[in-house]
matplotlib code that plots the C-alpha trace (Angstrom):
import matplotlib.pyplot as plt

x = [-10.8, -9.1, -9.9, -6.7, -8.1, -11.1, -9.2, -7.4, -10.9, -12.4, -9.7, -10.0, -12.3, -10.3, -7.0, -8.8, -9.7, -6.0, -4.0, -2.4, -3.6, -0.7, 1.8, -0.3, -0.2, 3.6, 4.1, 1.8, 3.6, 7.1, 6.2, 8.2, 6.7, 6.4, 6.3, 6.5, 8.1, 6.4, 6.6, 4.8, 5.9, 3.6, 0.9, -2.1, -5.3, -4.6, -6.6, -3.7, -3.6, -6.9, -7.3, -3.8, -5.9, -9.4, -7.6, -6.2, -2.7, -1.3, -2.6, -1.0, 1.5, 2.5, 4.4, 3.2, 4.8, 2.8, 4.6, 3.2, 5.1, 1.4, 0.2, -3.4, -2.8, -2.3, -4.9, -7.2, -5.4, -6.4, -10.2, -10.3, -8.6, -10.8, -13.8, -12.2, -12.1, -9.0, -8.7, -6.6, -3.7, -1.6, -0.1, -0.8, -4.2, -4.4, -6.6, -6.8, -2.9, -1.8, -0.5, -0.4, 1.9, 1.2, 3.8, 4.0, 7.0, 9.5, 9.8, 13.6, 14.4, 12.3, 13.2, 15.2, 15.3, 15.7, 12.1, 10.7, 8.4, 8.6, 5.5, 5.6, 2.3, 2.4, 5.4, 8.6, 7.2, 7.2, 11.1, 14.5, 14.6, 17.9, 18.6, 15.7, 16.2, 19.3, 17.7, 14.9, 16.7, 18.9, 16.3, 15.2, 16.9, 18.7, 16.5, 13.5, 10.9, 9.9, 6.5, 5.9, 2.1, 0.3, 3.6, 2.9, 4.3, 4.2, 0.3, -2.6, -5.9, -9.2, -12.2, -13.9, -11.3, -10.0, -8.2, -5.2, -5.3, -1.8, -0.5, -1.9, -0.6, 2.8, 3.1, 1.4, 4.2, 6.5, 5.6, 6.0, 9.6, 11.0, 11.1, 10.2, 9.7, 6.6, 8.2, 9.0, 7.2, 9.4, 12.6, 12.2, 12.5, 16.2, 16.7, 16.2, 19.0, 21.3, 20.7, 21.5, 17.8, 15.9, 12.4, 10.2, 7.3, 5.7, 2.2, 0.2, -2.0, -3.8, -6.5, -9.7, -12.5, -15.5, -19.3, -21.4, -19.2, -18.9, -18.9, -16.9, -15.2, -16.6, -14.7, -11.8, -11.7, -12.4, -8.9, -6.9, -8.5, -7.3, -4.3, -3.8, -4.9, -2.1, 0.4, -0.5, -2.2, 0.8, 2.0, -1.1, -3.3, -6.9, -6.8, -6.6, -9.2, -11.7, -10.3, -10.6, -14.0, -14.9, -13.5, -15.6, -18.3, -17.9, -17.5, -20.7, -22.4, -20.6, -19.5, -15.7, -13.2, -10.0, -6.8, -3.7, -1.0, 0.7, 3.0, 3.2, 6.7, 7.7, 11.4, 13.9, 16.8]
y = [-15.6, -14.6, -11.4, -9.9, -10.3, -9.0, -5.9, -5.6, -5.6, -3.1, -0.5, -0.1, 2.7, 4.2, 3.7, 5.4, 8.3, 8.7, 8.3, 11.7, 12.1, 14.3, 11.8, 9.5, 11.6, 12.0, 8.4, 8.3, 10.7, 9.3, 5.9, 4.6, 4.0, 0.4, -2.7, -2.2, -4.7, -3.9, -5.6, -4.7, -6.1, -6.9, -7.0, -7.7, -9.3, -7.3, -4.4, -2.2, -3.9, -3.6, 0.3, 1.0, -0.7, 1.2, 4.4, 4.1, 4.3, 1.1, -0.3, -1.8, -4.3, -4.5, -7.6, -7.1, -9.6, -9.1, -10.9, -11.4, -13.5, -15.0, -17.5, -16.6, -13.1, -14.3, -17.1, -13.9, -11.7, -14.3, -14.3, -10.5, -10.1, -12.6, -10.9, -8.0, -9.0, -10.9, -13.9, -17.1, -17.9, -20.4, -19.6, -15.7, -13.6, -10.8, -7.8, -5.5, -6.1, -6.6, -9.9, -10.4, -13.3, -13.9, -15.0, -15.9, -15.6, -12.9, -10.2, -9.1, -12.8, -13.3, -10.1, -10.3, -9.0, -5.0, -3.7, -0.5, 0.4, -0.9, -0.8, -0.8, 0.3, 0.6, -1.6, 0.6, 1.2, -2.1, -3.2, -1.2, 1.5, 1.7, -2.0, -2.2, 0.9, -0.5, -4.1, -2.5, 0.0, -2.7, -4.6, -1.4, -1.0, 2.5, 5.3, 3.0, 4.6, 3.5, 4.2, 4.1, 5.1, 5.1, 5.2, 6.0, 9.1, 9.6, 10.8, 9.0, 10.7, 10.0, 11.8, 12.4, 12.8, 10.5, 11.3, 8.7, 9.3, 10.9, 7.7, 5.1, 7.0, 7.1, 3.6, 2.7, 4.6, 3.3, -0.4, 0.3, 1.6, -1.8, -3.3, -0.5, 3.4, 5.3, 8.1, 6.2, 8.7, 11.8, 9.8, 8.5, 12.1, 12.1, 8.3, 7.9, 10.3, 8.7, 5.7, 7.1, 8.0, 11.1, 12.1, 13.2, 13.8, 13.6, 14.1, 13.2, 10.4, 10.6, 7.7, 9.5, 7.8, 9.4, 8.8, 7.9, 5.0, 3.8, 0.1, -2.0, 1.0, -0.1, -3.4, -1.3, 0.5, -2.6, -3.9, -0.7, -1.1, -4.7, -4.0, -1.3, -3.7, -6.6, -4.1, -2.3, -4.9, -5.3, -1.6, 0.2, -1.7, -1.1, 2.3, 0.9, -1.6, 1.4, 3.3, 0.1, -0.4, 3.0, 3.4, 0.1, 1.5, 4.7, 2.6, 0.2, 3.7, 5.2, 8.1, 7.5, 9.7, 8.3, 10.0, 8.5, 10.7, 9.1, 10.0, 8.9, 9.5, 8.7, 8.4, 7.5, 5.2]
z = [2.3, 5.3, 7.7, 6.2, 2.4, 3.2, 4.8, 1.7, -0.1, 2.2, 1.8, -2.0, -1.7, 1.0, -1.3, -4.0, -2.5, -1.2, -4.1, -5.2, -8.9, -9.7, -8.8, -10.8, -13.7, -13.5, -13.6, -16.4, -18.5, -17.6, -18.8, -21.7, -25.4, -26.3, -24.3, -20.7, -18.1, -14.4, -11.4, -7.9, -4.7, -1.6, -4.5, -2.0, -3.4, -6.7, -6.6, -7.5, -10.7, -11.4, -10.6, -12.9, -15.5, -14.8, -14.4, -17.9, -16.2, -17.9, -21.5, -24.4, -24.3, -20.6, -18.8, -14.9, -12.5, -9.0, -6.0, -2.4, 0.1, 1.5, -0.6, 0.5, -1.0, -4.6, -4.6, -3.4, -6.6, -8.7, -7.8, -8.1, -11.5, -13.0, -11.4, -12.8, -16.1, -16.8, -18.5, -18.3, -20.8, -19.8, -16.2, -16.8, -16.6, -19.3, -20.0, -22.5, -23.4, -20.1, -18.9, -15.1, -13.6, -9.9, -8.0, -4.3, -2.3, -0.6, -3.1, -2.0, -3.1, -6.2, -8.0, -11.0, -14.3, -15.9, -15.1, -16.3, -13.5, -9.9, -7.6, -3.8, -2.3, 1.7, 1.6, 2.6, 6.1, 6.9, 6.0, 6.7, 4.1, 4.0, 3.1, 0.7, -1.5, -3.3, -3.4, -5.5, -7.7, -8.9, -10.4, -12.5, -16.0, -16.2, -16.3, -14.7, -12.6, -9.1, -7.7, -3.8, -3.1, 0.3, 2.3, 6.1, 7.3, 10.7, 11.6, 13.0, 14.3, 15.8, 16.3, 18.8, 21.2, 23.8, 26.9, 26.0, 22.4, 22.5, 24.5, 22.1, 18.9, 20.3, 21.3, 17.9, 15.8, 18.3, 17.7, 13.5, 14.3, 15.7, 12.0, 9.7, 10.6, 10.9, 8.8, 5.8, 3.6, 4.5, 4.9, 1.0, -0.1, 1.2, 1.0, -2.9, -3.8, -1.5, -3.2, -6.4, -7.4, -8.3, -6.6, -9.8, -7.6, -4.3, -2.6, 0.4, 0.1, 3.5, 4.3, 5.6, 6.7, 8.1, 8.7, 7.3, 5.9, 2.6, 1.0, 3.5, 5.2, 8.6, 8.3, 7.3, 10.6, 12.8, 11.5, 11.8, 15.6, 15.7, 14.4, 17.2, 19.8, 18.6, 18.7, 22.1, 24.1, 26.7, 26.7, 28.3, 30.5, 31.3, 30.0, 26.8, 26.6, 27.7, 24.9, 22.6, 23.6, 22.9, 19.6, 18.6, 19.8, 17.8, 14.5, 15.2, 15.6, 12.5, 14.3, 14.3, 11.8, 10.9, 9.1, 8.5, 7.4, 4.3, 0.9, -2.6, -4.0, -7.8, -8.3, -11.0, -10.8]

ax = plt.figure().add_subplot(projection="3d")
ax.plot(x, y, z, "-o")
ax.set_aspect("equal")
plt.show()
């Protein structure tokens, strides 16, 4: 398992706390009766799948296609789902009537069919939203649902404060804007109607990690700092090195609080 897969596992408890239950409850109420055809893009190591089953959102006759562009994520998802009680059934994994097909590839190329529900967690802030939404909506049947949880929305906070926090956060968000947008959460609320969709529910899904850390959340914070380092190492120079050293020491001593503002958005085509 690579560092990235360990990060995806480490953030499960952070995501569990962050998910907006009101939006999730609305999704559950909107799901049509009978067999469901579900697709998830950027499915990672499969923790979103097991969460929906463990929380009772999905049950019964469900065909679930999980797509991720990283083959190593797909392999880790298979391992996670087997540990979560799924059993192999041909080329699929099954638990409680939910049959999962794991697919390695670019979701925007692999999407095909008329799905009842499309899920994209922490994905849309990494792509061009105006170009992505029509492709995603075209994969849904008329009246189909799209659920976009943990979508970054332009807020990053560290505590205790550091003198260059403002510069670090500004540069970090600017780096996000090179391919996606650091304000995707709020932009979805207008972009969905422009793409002939309807926003059904939206709510805050902030990551909040504070001492004492739970489970693997120290590793989660370490990955966040590594990501910021990779994005900004050439932008801020020696002051940034001091910032990183300070923050990593605070993680080691369980002193750092981290908050990232995000939105969960549910919509219908």
